[in-house]
N, CA, C and O atoms as a GROMACS GRO file, in nm:
protein
  448
    1MET      N    1   4.615   1.607  -3.541
    1MET     CA    2   4.498   1.564  -3.644
    1MET      C    3   4.377   1.663  -3.616
    1MET      O    4   4.316   1.711  -3.712
    2TYR      N    5   4.343   1.694  -3.490
    2TYR     CA    6   4.212   1.735  -3.463
    2TYR      C    7   4.257   1.918  -3.412
    2TYR      O    8   4.358   1.941  -3.346
    3GLN      N    9   4.181   2.006  -3.449
    3GLN     CA   10   4.213   2.148  -3.441
    3GLN      C   11   4.072   2.194  -3.353
    3GLN      O   12   3.956   2.162  -3.380
    4SER      N   13   4.117   2.275  -3.249
    4SER     CA   14   4.042   2.329  -3.185
    4SER      C   15   3.924   2.420  -3.238
    4SER      O   16   3.944   2.508  -3.322
    5ILE      N   17   3.814   2.395  -3.188
    5ILE     CA   18   3.737   2.520  -3.277
    5ILE      C   19   3.659   2.554  -3.167
    5ILE      O   20   3.608   2.474  -3.089
    6SER      N   21   3.646   2.739  -3.160
    6SER     CA   22   3.547   2.777  -3.082
    6SER      C   23   3.423   2.764  -3.083
    6SER      O   24   3.377   2.757  -3.197
    7PRO      N   25   3.338   2.758  -2.986
    7PRO     CA   26   3.224   2.732  -2.993
    7PRO      C   27   3.122   2.813  -3.069
    7PRO      O   28   3.118   2.934  -3.044
    8ILE      N   29   3.044   2.765  -3.152
    8ILE     CA   30   2.969   2.799  -3.273
    8ILE      C   31   2.869   2.900  -3.237
    8ILE      O   32   2.861   3.013  -3.287
    9PHE      N   33   2.780   2.840  -3.128
    9PHE     CA   34   2.653   2.925  -3.079
    9PHE      C   35   2.658   2.893  -2.920
    9PHE      O   36   2.663   2.776  -2.883
   10LYS      N   37   2.656   2.982  -2.842
   10LYS     CA   38   2.583   3.003  -2.708
   10LYS      C   39   2.424   2.985  -2.707
   10LYS      O   40   2.346   3.068  -2.753
   11LEU      N   41   2.394   2.883  -2.658
   11LEU     CA   42   2.251   2.850  -2.652
   11LEU      C   43   2.148   2.898  -2.549
   11LEU      O   44   2.151   2.836  -2.443
   12GLU      N   45   2.060   2.992  -2.560
   12GLU     CA   46   1.946   3.009  -2.450
   12GLU      C   47   1.904   2.897  -2.429
   12GLU      O   48   1.936   2.844  -2.322
   13ASN      N   49   1.828   2.831  -2.514
   13ASN     CA   50   1.736   2.687  -2.490
   13ASN      C   51   1.788   2.606  -2.581
   13ASN      O   52   1.755   2.629  -2.698
   14PRO      N   53   1.886   2.484  -2.551
   14PRO     CA   54   1.903   2.401  -2.592
   14PRO      C   55   1.843   2.313  -2.700
   14PRO      O   56   1.894   2.238  -2.783
   15GLU      N   57   1.709   2.348  -2.670
   15GLU     CA   58   1.590   2.248  -2.754
   15GLU      C   59   1.568   2.336  -2.857
   15GLU      O   60   1.509   2.268  -2.940
   16ILE      N   61   1.577   2.414  -2.888
   16ILE     CA   62   1.574   2.506  -3.004
   16ILE      C   63   1.678   2.566  -3.060
   16ILE      O   64   1.716   2.666  -2.998
   17LEU      N   65   1.740   2.538  -3.158
   17LEU     CA   66   1.877   2.531  -3.215
   17LEU      C   67   1.862   2.646  -3.316
   17LEU      O   68   1.776   2.647  -3.404
   18PRO      N   69   1.934   2.724  -3.298
   18PRO     CA   70   1.926   2.877  -3.435
   18PRO      C   71   1.921   2.816  -3.579
   18PRO      O   72   1.984   2.712  -3.598
   19PRO      N   73   1.856   2.869  -3.673
   19PRO     CA   74   1.862   2.838  -3.786
   19PRO      C   75   1.976   2.825  -3.850
   19PRO      O   76   2.009   2.728  -3.919
   20ALA      N   77   2.055   2.948  -3.824
   20ALA     CA   78   2.201   2.964  -3.869
   20ALA      C   79   2.273   2.829  -3.839
   20ALA      O   80   2.395   2.840  -3.855
   21LEU      N   81   2.236   2.717  -3.805
   21LEU     CA   82   2.300   2.629  -3.764
   21LEU      C   83   2.347   2.514  -3.861
   21LEU      O   84   2.452   2.452  -3.850
   22LEU      N   85   2.251   2.498  -3.958
   22LEU     CA   86   2.293   2.441  -4.055
   22LEU      C   87   2.360   2.487  -4.155
   22LEU      O   88   2.410   2.399  -4.225
   23ASP      N   89   2.380   2.597  -4.188
   23ASP     CA   90   2.444   2.661  -4.274
   23ASP      C   91   2.613   2.663  -4.204
   23ASP      O   92   2.718   2.660  -4.267
   24THR      N   93   2.596   2.667  -4.073
   24THR     CA   94   2.746   2.664  -4.003
   24THR      C   95   2.790   2.502  -4.031
   24THR      O   96   2.904   2.477  -4.072
   25LEU      N   97   2.703   2.409  -4.010
   25LEU     CA   98   2.734   2.280  -4.045
   25LEU      C   99   2.780   2.265  -4.198
   25LEU      O  100   2.870   2.188  -4.232
   26LYS      N  101   2.710   2.345  -4.284
   26LYS     CA  102   2.744   2.321  -4.421
   26LYS      C  103   2.902   2.369  -4.438
   26LYS      O  104   2.988   2.312  -4.506
   27GLU      N  105   2.914   2.470  -4.372
   27GLU     CA  106   3.045   2.521  -4.360
   27GLU      C  107   3.168   2.438  -4.310
   27GLU      O  108   3.282   2.445  -4.354
   28LEU      N  109   3.130   2.369  -4.224
   28LEU     CA  110   3.250   2.299  -4.151
   28LEU      C  111   3.262   2.160  -4.256
   28LEU      O  112   3.372   2.116  -4.289
   29HIS      N  113   3.139   2.102  -4.300
   29HIS     CA  114   3.176   1.995  -4.385
   29HIS      C  115   3.267   2.049  -4.517
   29HIS      O  116   3.366   1.990  -4.560
   30SER      N  117   3.211   2.175  -4.570
   30SER     CA  118   3.327   2.226  -4.676
   30SER      C  119   3.480   2.219  -4.643
   30SER      O  120   3.570   2.170  -4.712
   31GLN      N  121   3.488   2.287  -4.504
   31GLN     CA  122   3.590   2.275  -4.466
   31GLN      C  123   3.702   2.182  -4.472
   31GLN      O  124   3.816   2.205  -4.511
   32TYR      N  125   3.645   2.056  -4.419
   32TYR     CA  126   3.695   1.949  -4.349
   32TYR      C  127   3.654   1.816  -4.460
   32TYR      O  128   3.675   1.700  -4.424
   33LYS      N  129   3.608   1.841  -4.567
   33LYS     CA  130   3.577   1.717  -4.606
   33LYS      C  131   3.689   1.701  -4.717
   33LYS      O  132   3.684   1.598  -4.785
   34SER      N  133   3.793   1.795  -4.742
   34SER     CA  134   3.902   1.748  -4.814
   34SER      C  135   4.028   1.713  -4.696
   34SER      O  136   4.145   1.706  -4.733
   35LEU      N  137   4.000   1.698  -4.599
   35LEU     CA  138   4.127   1.680  -4.517
   35LEU      C  139   4.132   1.521  -4.527
   35LEU      O  140   4.030   1.452  -4.521
   36LYS      N  141   4.249   1.475  -4.542
   36LYS     CA  142   4.320   1.343  -4.524
   36LYS      C  143   4.401   1.271  -4.458
   36LYS      O  144   4.459   1.168  -4.493
   37ASP      N  145   4.406   1.342  -4.338
   37ASP     CA  146   4.499   1.298  -4.205
   37ASP      C  147   4.458   1.149  -4.201
   37ASP      O  148   4.362   1.095  -4.255
   38GLY      N  149   4.549   1.100  -4.128
   38GLY     CA  150   4.515   0.955  -4.053
   38GLY      C  151   4.505   0.834  -4.155
   38GLY      O  152   4.523   0.838  -4.276
   39VAL      N  153   4.478   0.752  -4.095
   39VAL     CA  154   4.430   0.609  -4.202
   39VAL      C  155   4.307   0.527  -4.169
   39VAL      O  156   4.241   0.548  -4.067
   40VAL      N  157   4.286   0.459  -4.232
   40VAL     CA  158   4.184   0.367  -4.196
   40VAL      C  159   4.203   0.284  -4.102
   40VAL      O  160   4.315   0.231  -4.104
   41ALA      N  161   4.132   0.252  -4.019
   41ALA     CA  162   4.178   0.143  -3.940
   41ALA      C  163   4.134  -0.006  -3.998
   41ALA      O  164   4.022  -0.026  -4.045
   42ASN      N  165   4.220  -0.094  -3.990
   42ASN     CA  166   4.264  -0.200  -4.034
   42ASN      C  167   4.208  -0.352  -3.956
   42ASN      O  168   4.188  -0.463  -4.006
   43TYR      N  169   4.196  -0.305  -3.821
   43TYR     CA  170   4.160  -0.409  -3.761
   43TYR      C  171   4.029  -0.467  -3.751
   43TYR      O  172   4.004  -0.573  -3.694
   44ILE      N  173   3.938  -0.383  -3.817
   44ILE     CA  174   3.806  -0.449  -3.805
   44ILE      C  175   3.770  -0.475  -3.994
   44ILE      O  176   3.773  -0.373  -4.063
   45PRO      N  177   3.750  -0.560  -4.037
   45PRO     CA  178   3.769  -0.578  -4.189
   45PRO      C  179   3.618  -0.520  -4.226
   45PRO      O  180   3.599  -0.560  -4.340
   46LYS      N  181   3.536  -0.467  -4.195
   46LYS     CA  182   3.426  -0.410  -4.268
   46LYS      C  183   3.490  -0.273  -4.267
   46LYS      O  184   3.465  -0.210  -4.370
   47LEU      N  185   3.552  -0.221  -4.197
   47LEU     CA  186   3.613  -0.041  -4.228
   47LEU      C  187   3.705  -0.059  -4.341
   47LEU      O  188   3.711   0.031  -4.425
   48THR      N  189   3.778  -0.167  -4.355
   48THR     CA  190   3.871  -0.166  -4.492
   48THR      C  191   3.802  -0.140  -4.603
   48THR      O  192   3.857  -0.065  -4.683
   49LYS      N  193   3.693  -0.182  -4.630
   49LYS     CA  194   3.595  -0.164  -4.722
   49LYS      C  195   3.520  -0.042  -4.760
   49LYS      O  196   3.462  -0.044  -4.868
   50LEU      N  197   3.514   0.065  -4.684
   50LEU     CA  198   3.414   0.176  -4.649
   50LEU      C  199   3.524   0.279  -4.741
   50LEU      O  200   3.646   0.263  -4.754
   51ASN      N  201   3.451   0.368  -4.789
   51ASN     CA  202   3.515   0.497  -4.856
   51ASN      C  203   3.557   0.601  -4.758
   51ASN      O  204   3.489   0.670  -4.683
   52PRO      N  205   3.712   0.593  -4.781
   52PRO     CA  206   3.750   0.730  -4.655
   52PRO      C  207   3.703   0.880  -4.702
   52PRO      O  208   3.689   0.976  -4.626
   53ASP      N  209   3.687   0.880  -4.808
   53ASP     CA  210   3.615   1.020  -4.888
   53ASP      C  211   3.485   1.083  -4.806
   53ASP      O  212   3.449   1.199  -4.782
   54LEU      N  213   3.430   0.950  -4.772
   54LEU     CA  214   3.286   1.002  -4.718
   54LEU      C  215   3.297   1.111  -4.575
   54LEU      O  216   3.398   1.098  -4.506
   55LEU      N  217   3.223   1.186  -4.545
   55LEU     CA  218   3.215   1.269  -4.409
   55LEU      C  219   3.055   1.290  -4.405
   55LEU      O  220   2.975   1.296  -4.498
   56MET      N  221   3.038   1.297  -4.280
   56MET     CA  222   2.894   1.350  -4.251
   56MET      C  223   2.898   1.426  -4.122
   56MET      O  224   2.976   1.378  -4.040
   57ILE      N  225   2.834   1.534  -4.085
   57ILE     CA  226   2.822   1.597  -3.964
   57ILE      C  227   2.677   1.585  -3.951
   57ILE      O  228   2.606   1.592  -4.050
   58CYS      N  229   2.617   1.563  -3.803
   58CYS     CA  230   2.474   1.533  -3.795
   58CYS      C  231   2.491   1.578  -3.635
   58CYS      O  232   2.586   1.544  -3.564
   59ILE      N  233   2.377   1.663  -3.593
   59ILE     CA  234   2.332   1.692  -3.481
   59ILE      C  235   2.183   1.645  -3.462
   59ILE      O  236   2.098   1.660  -3.550
   60VAL      N  237   2.159   1.585  -3.341
   60VAL     CA  238   2.028   1.534  -3.325
   60VAL      C  239   1.990   1.617  -3.176
   60VAL      O  240   2.060   1.603  -3.076
   61THR      N  241   1.880   1.696  -3.177
   61THR     CA  242   1.857   1.754  -3.018
   61THR      C  243   1.776   1.627  -2.934
   61THR      O  244   1.751   1.515  -2.978
   62THR      N  245   1.752   1.668  -2.833
   62THR     CA  246   1.656   1.598  -2.724
   62THR      C  247   1.504   1.577  -2.764
   62THR      O  248   1.425   1.491  -2.727
   63ASN      N  249   1.491   1.676  -2.844
   63ASN     CA  250   1.353   1.685  -2.882
   63ASN      C  251   1.312   1.661  -3.033
   63ASN      O  252   1.209   1.698  -3.088
   64GLY      N  253   1.424   1.586  -3.091
   64GLY     CA  254   1.432   1.512  -3.206
   64GLY      C  255   1.439   1.609  -3.364
   64GLY      O  256   1.379   1.589  -3.469
   65GLN      N  257   1.538   1.716  -3.326
   65GLN     CA  258   1.549   1.820  -3.422
   65GLN      C  259   1.659   1.748  -3.503
   65GLN      O  260   1.740   1.687  -3.434
   66ILE      N  261   1.674   1.745  -3.623
   66ILE     CA  262   1.768   1.640  -3.668
   66ILE      C  263   1.841   1.760  -3.792
   66ILE      O  264   1.783   1.805  -3.892
   67TYR      N  265   1.960   1.785  -3.753
   67TYR     CA  266   2.051   1.880  -3.838
   67TYR      C  267   2.173   1.802  -3.933
   67TYR      O  268   2.282   1.797  -3.876
   68GLU      N  269   2.169   1.758  -4.031
   68GLU     CA  270   2.232   1.686  -4.094
   68GLU      C  271   2.304   1.701  -4.210
   68GLU      O  272   2.226   1.708  -4.306
   69VAL      N  273   2.446   1.711  -4.249
   69VAL     CA  274   2.529   1.771  -4.400
   69VAL      C  275   2.619   1.628  -4.422
   69VAL      O  276   2.667   1.537  -4.354
   70GLY      N  277   2.610   1.666  -4.548
   70GLY     CA  278   2.754   1.528  -4.592
   70GLY      C  279   2.639   1.405  -4.678
   70GLY      O  280   2.530   1.418  -4.734
   71ASP      N  281   2.748   1.263  -4.647
   71ASP     CA  282   2.704   1.131  -4.676
   71ASP      C  283   2.630   1.088  -4.557
   71ASP      O  284   2.667   0.991  -4.490
   72PHE      N  285   2.538   1.149  -4.532
   72PHE     CA  286   2.466   1.097  -4.410
   72PHE      C  287   2.347   1.005  -4.425
   72PHE      O  288   2.275   0.966  -4.334
   73GLN      N  289   2.334   0.966  -4.594
   73GLN     CA  290   2.256   0.836  -4.633
   73GLN      C  291   2.320   0.739  -4.646
   73GLN      O  292   2.261   0.636  -4.677
   74GLN      N  293   2.458   0.738  -4.630
   74GLN     CA  294   2.564   0.600  -4.655
   74GLN      C  295   2.555   0.532  -4.550
   74GLN      O  296   2.580   0.587  -4.443
   75PRO      N  297   2.515   0.386  -4.554
   75PRO     CA  298   2.549   0.272  -4.454
   75PRO      C  299   2.691   0.326  -4.379
   75PRO      O  300   2.771   0.407  -4.426
   76PHE      N  301   2.698   0.266  -4.264
   76PHE     CA  302   2.808   0.273  -4.203
   76PHE      C  303   2.821   0.192  -4.070
   76PHE      O  304   2.721   0.162  -4.005
   77THR      N  305   2.937   0.162  -4.036
   77THR     CA  306   2.937   0.047  -3.914
   77THR      C  307   2.932   0.107  -3.779
   77THR      O  308   2.979   0.219  -3.762
   78ILE      N  309   2.870   0.031  -3.666
   78ILE     CA  310   2.852   0.094  -3.526
   78ILE      C  311   2.976   0.130  -3.483
   78ILE      O  312   2.982   0.238  -3.423
   79GLN      N  313   3.086   0.062  -3.499
   79GLN     CA  314   3.212   0.044  -3.484
   79GLN      C  315   3.251   0.253  -3.495
   79GLN      O  316   3.329   0.319  -3.425
   80LEU      N  317   3.166   0.298  -3.602
   80LEU     CA  318   3.232   0.420  -3.640
   80LEU      C  319   3.159   0.539  -3.530
   80LEU      O  320   3.204   0.653  -3.515
   81ILE      N  321   3.051   0.491  -3.467
   81ILE     CA  322   2.989   0.600  -3.376
   81ILE      C  323   3.000   0.563  -3.250
   81ILE      O  324   2.960   0.639  -3.162
   82ALA      N  325   3.050   0.455  -3.222
   82ALA     CA  326   3.061   0.390  -3.079
   82ALA      C  327   3.121   0.510  -2.961
   82ALA      O  328   3.068   0.546  -2.856
   83LYS      N  329   3.241   0.550  -3.018
   83LYS     CA  330   3.300   0.634  -2.966
   83LYS      C  331   3.198   0.775  -2.916
   83LYS      O  332   3.196   0.813  -2.798
   84VAL      N  333   3.136   0.827  -3.000
   84VAL     CA  334   3.019   0.914  -2.956
   84VAL      C  335   2.971   0.923  -2.845
   84VAL      O  336   2.978   1.020  -2.770
   85PHE      N  337   2.900   0.781  -2.819
   85PHE     CA  338   2.802   0.741  -2.716
   85PHE      C  339   2.923   0.744  -2.571
   85PHE      O  340   2.905   0.806  -2.466
   86VAL      N  341   3.028   0.669  -2.602
   86VAL     CA  342   3.140   0.693  -2.467
   86VAL      C  343   3.170   0.820  -2.444
   86VAL      O  344   3.179   0.857  -2.326
   87TYR      N  345   3.187   0.894  -2.529
   87TYR     CA  346   3.238   1.055  -2.500
   87TYR      C  347   3.085   1.096  -2.430
   87TYR      O  348   3.091   1.124  -2.310
   88GLY      N  349   3.003   1.101  -2.468
   88GLY     CA  350   2.909   1.130  -2.413
   88GLY      C  351   2.867   1.071  -2.267
   88GLY      O  352   2.865   1.149  -2.172
   89GLN      N  353   2.832   0.928  -2.249
   89GLN     CA  354   2.864   0.851  -2.104
   89GLN      C  355   2.963   0.932  -2.046
   89GLN      O  356   2.932   0.995  -1.944
   90GLU      N  357   3.074   0.943  -2.090
   90GLU     CA  358   3.193   0.992  -2.005
   90GLU      C  359   3.186   1.145  -1.948
   90GLU      O  360   3.209   1.179  -1.832
   91ALA      N  361   3.153   1.223  -2.047
   91ALA     CA  362   3.097   1.375  -2.037
   91ALA      C  363   3.002   1.378  -1.925
   91ALA      O  364   3.002   1.469  -1.841
   92HIS      N  365   2.918   1.276  -1.924
   92HIS     CA  366   2.786   1.305  -1.822
   92HIS      C  367   2.877   1.254  -1.672
   92HIS      O  368   2.866   1.318  -1.567
   93LEU      N  369   2.953   1.150  -1.682
   93LEU     CA  370   3.016   1.071  -1.547
   93LEU      C  371   3.095   1.161  -1.465
   93LEU      O  372   3.111   1.150  -1.343
   94THR      N  373   3.161   1.286  -1.570
   94THR     CA  374   3.285   1.339  -1.530
   94THR      C  375   3.272   1.458  -1.507
   94THR      O  376   3.261   1.514  -1.615
   95PRO      N  377   3.263   1.561  -1.387
   95PRO     CA  378   3.282   1.662  -1.336
   95PRO      C  379   3.343   1.756  -1.445
   95PRO      O  380   3.461   1.732  -1.472
   96LEU      N  381   3.292   1.840  -1.500
   96LEU     CA  382   3.410   1.933  -1.599
   96LEU      C  383   3.466   2.053  -1.514
   96LEU      O  384   3.399   2.130  -1.444
   97THR      N  385   3.591   2.053  -1.532
   97THR     CA  386   3.717   2.134  -1.430
   97THR      C  387   3.728   2.208  -1.578
   97THR      O  388   3.680   2.170  -1.684
   98PRO      N  389   3.817   2.340  -1.547
   98PRO     CA  390   3.898   2.412  -1.658
   98PRO      C  391   3.978   2.338  -1.737
   98PRO      O  392   3.984   2.363  -1.858
   99LEU      N  393   4.044   2.243  -1.685
   99LEU     CA  394   4.140   2.210  -1.751
   99LEU      C  395   4.085   2.094  -1.816
   99LEU      O  396   4.137   2.086  -1.927
  100SER      N  397   4.005   2.001  -1.796
  100SER     CA  398   3.935   1.916  -1.876
  100SER      C  399   3.818   1.965  -1.972
  100SER      O  400   3.765   1.884  -2.048
  101LEU      N  401   3.783   2.081  -1.967
  101LEU     CA  402   3.765   2.156  -2.081
  101LEU      C  403   3.802   2.189  -2.175
  101LEU      O  404   3.742   2.180  -2.282
  102MET      N  405   3.932   2.244  -2.154
  102MET     CA  406   4.064   2.259  -2.256
  102MET      C  407   4.045   2.134  -2.377
  102MET      O  408   4.044   2.149  -2.499
  103ASP      N  409   4.031   2.005  -2.298
  103ASP     CA  410   4.070   1.878  -2.387
  103ASP      C  411   3.929   1.834  -2.479
  103ASP      O  412   3.940   1.767  -2.582
  104ILE      N  413   3.825   1.872  -2.438
  104ILE     CA  414   3.694   1.876  -2.502
  104ILE      C  415   3.642   1.933  -2.614
  104ILE      O  416   3.562   2.024  -2.593
  105PRO      N  417   3.671   1.900  -2.757
  105PRO     CA  418   3.641   1.938  -2.853
  105PRO      C  419   3.482   1.993  -2.889
  105PRO      O  420   3.379   1.925  -2.886
  106SER      N  421   3.494   2.126  -2.923
  106SER     CA  422   3.341   2.186  -2.924
  106SER      C  423   3.257   2.117  -3.022
  106SER      O  424   3.136   2.120  -3.002
  107VAL      N  425   3.325   2.028  -3.170
  107VAL     CA  426   3.244   2.028  -3.273
  107VAL      C  427   3.308   1.868  -3.293
  107VAL      O  428   3.420   1.848  -3.340
  108LEU      N  429   3.227   1.775  -3.254
  108LEU     CA  430   3.268   1.621  -3.308
  108LEU      C  431   3.241   1.596  -3.453
  108LEU      O  432   3.128   1.593  -3.502
  109ILE      N  433   3.382   1.574  -3.532
  109ILE     CA  434   3.310   1.528  -3.677
  109ILE      C  435   3.398   1.415  -3.713
  109ILE      O  436   3.520   1.406  -3.715
  110ILE      N  437   3.294   1.323  -3.744
  110ILE     CA  438   3.314   1.166  -3.791
  110ILE      C  439   3.305   1.150  -3.918
  110ILE      O  440   3.215   1.167  -4.000
  111ARG      N  441   3.443   1.104  -3.924
  111ARG     CA  442   3.473   1.072  -4.097
  111ARG      C  443   3.465   0.888  -4.130
  111ARG      O  444   3.552   0.827  -4.067
  112TRP      N  445   3.415   0.839  -4.179
  112TRP     CA  446   3.405   0.684  -4.196
  112TRP      C  447   3.442   0.661  -4.376
  112TRP      O  448   3.442   0.548  -4.424
   0.00000   0.00000   0.00000
């Protein structure tokens, strides 16, 4: 279901994202908006009521810059983004080796 995506930018200063990032996010959104793989999880009742065609991509920097495209103003449940926080915590706690780097996606896209 997931595709390997090459890194988009090599950042000299991760606090200042290049202006082209928003354009890249728009391209990614356009590319993946029509993706219909997978099924809506039915073990959480609220998830069954959400529109599976909604897609948003958002990056928030540590200094508060927000880059967002897609259906970002739609409400969604915390279960849908909890994996992002678990992923971040695991990435922080686990030393990265060349093998583990191959298993980590460069871009995280959340569909709800």
